[in-house]
C-alpha positions in Angstrom: 0.0 0.1 -0.1 1.1 3.4 -0.8 1.1 6.0 1.9 -0.1 8.9 -0.3 -3.6 10.5 0.1 -5.6 10.9 -3.0 -7.6 14.1 -3.1 -10.4 14.4 -5.6 -11.7 17.8 -6.5 -15.4 17.3 -7.9 -16.1 21.2 -8.4 -13.9 24.3 -8.1 -16.7 26.8 -8.1 -20.0 25.2 -7.0 -21.9 28.5 -7.4 -20.8 28.6 -11.0 -21.9 25.2 -11.6 -25.5 25.9 -10.3 -26.0 29.1 -12.3 -27.5 27.1 -15.5 -30.1 25.5 -13.0 -31.3 28.9 -11.6 -31.1 31.1 -14.6 -34.6 30.1 -15.9 -36.1 30.8 -12.4 -34.5 34.4 -12.5 -35.9 34.9 -16.1 -39.3 34.0 -14.8 -39.1 36.4 -11.8 -38.0 39.2 -13.9 -40.9 38.7 -16.4 -43.2 38.6 -13.5 -41.7 41.6 -12.0 -42.2 43.4 -15.2 -45.8 42.7 -15.5 -46.5 43.5 -11.9 -44.9 46.9 -12.2 -46.6 47.8 -15.4 -49.9 46.9 -13.8 -49.3 49.0 -10.9 -48.4 51.9 -12.9 -51.5 51.7 -15.1 -53.7 52.0 -12.1 -57.2 50.4 -11.6 -59.7 50.3 -14.4 -63.0 52.2 -13.9 -66.0 50.2 -12.7 -68.5 49.1 -15.1 -71.4 50.0 -12.7 -70.5 53.7 -12.6 -70.8 54.1 -16.4 -74.3 55.4 -17.5 
């Protein structure tokens, strides 16, 4: 038996390895925020009952 220790490095940058998995979630979140912000700026629609 050799007395050396074998070290296996599986991932140097674990955060960089997970970016492709989280990117679609960030895209969906961005689109959702754009829709919500545009809807909030537009304001409330007038009620149908108030029209003659």
